[in-house]
N, C-alpha and C positions, 0 to 999 in steps of 0.2 A: 504494500500500500504506500502510495506516495502522498505526502502531505504538501499539497500545493496551496499557497496562500493566494487568495483572490486580491487583485490590486484594489487599493482604496480609491473610491471615486474622487475626482478632483472637485474641490468646492466651487471652482469658478464655472464649471459646466453643470447645467441642469439637464436631467433627462427630459426628453420631449413629452413623455406622457405625464410628467409631474408639473406641467406648466400651470394647470389650474390650482394646484396647491400653493405654488409660488405667488400667484395673483391673490389668492385668498389670504395668505399670510400678510401681504402688503396692505390689503384692505383692512385687516384687523389692526395692524399697526397705525394706519391712517385714522381709523376710528378712535383708537386710544389717544392719538395726537389731538384730534378735534375735541375729544372729551377733556383732555388736559387743558386746552386753551379755553374751553367754556368754563371750566372751574376757575381758572385764573381771571377770566372776565367777571365772573360772579363775585370773586373776592375784591376785585377792583371796584365794582359797583357798590359793594357793601362799605368799603372804606371811603369811597366818594360820598356816599349817603351820610355816613357818620360825620365827615368833614362839613357837609352842608348843614346838618343839624347843629353842629358846633358853631357855625357861622351865624345861623339864626339866633342861637342862644346868646352869643356875644352881643349881637346888635340889640337884642331885647334887654339883656341884663346891664349893658354899659350905662344907660342913663340912671338906672336904679342904684348901681354901685357908685357911680360918679368918680371913679378912679381911672385916670387915663393909662396908668401902668398896667392895670388889669386888662384893659382892652388891647393894649399893645402886645402884652404877653400872649393873650388868647389868639390874636391875629397871627403871631409868630408860630403858635402851635398849629393853627389851621394850615398855614403855609408849609410847615414841616410835614404834616399829614399828607398834603397834596403832593409834594415832591417825593415823599417816600412811596406813595401810591404809584406815581408814574414810574419811579425806579423799579418798584416791585413788578409791575406789569411788563415792563421791558425785559427784566431778568427772566420772568416766567416764560415769556414767548421765546427767548433765546434758548432757555433750558429745554423747553418742549421740542424745539426743532432739533437740538443736539441729541436729546433722548430718542427721538423718532429715527434720526439718521443712524445712530449707533445701533438701534434695534434692527433696522433694515439691513445693515451690513454684517450683523452677527448671524451667521448661518450655522 
């Protein structure tokens, strides 16, 4: 009896009959990518909503409190939340693209 090893298939070539599986895999990855972006957009909207509520609260409470340093501090906090939100959504989008590309190339 001879022990012949079968050659391992090359990862760069796909069998012709497995084309449907390859497309299905990439559609699943695309679905995960879109879901990841939708989650990021939802978190962006939630933080933006919180910043808007904080803005309305500051405009409502500033005349009652009568302290300009409080108003200035709260405006800075609003601005920080907005910039952090923008930074977060940009990072989330780049990370989603990186994750999807990494998963597509990982066979």
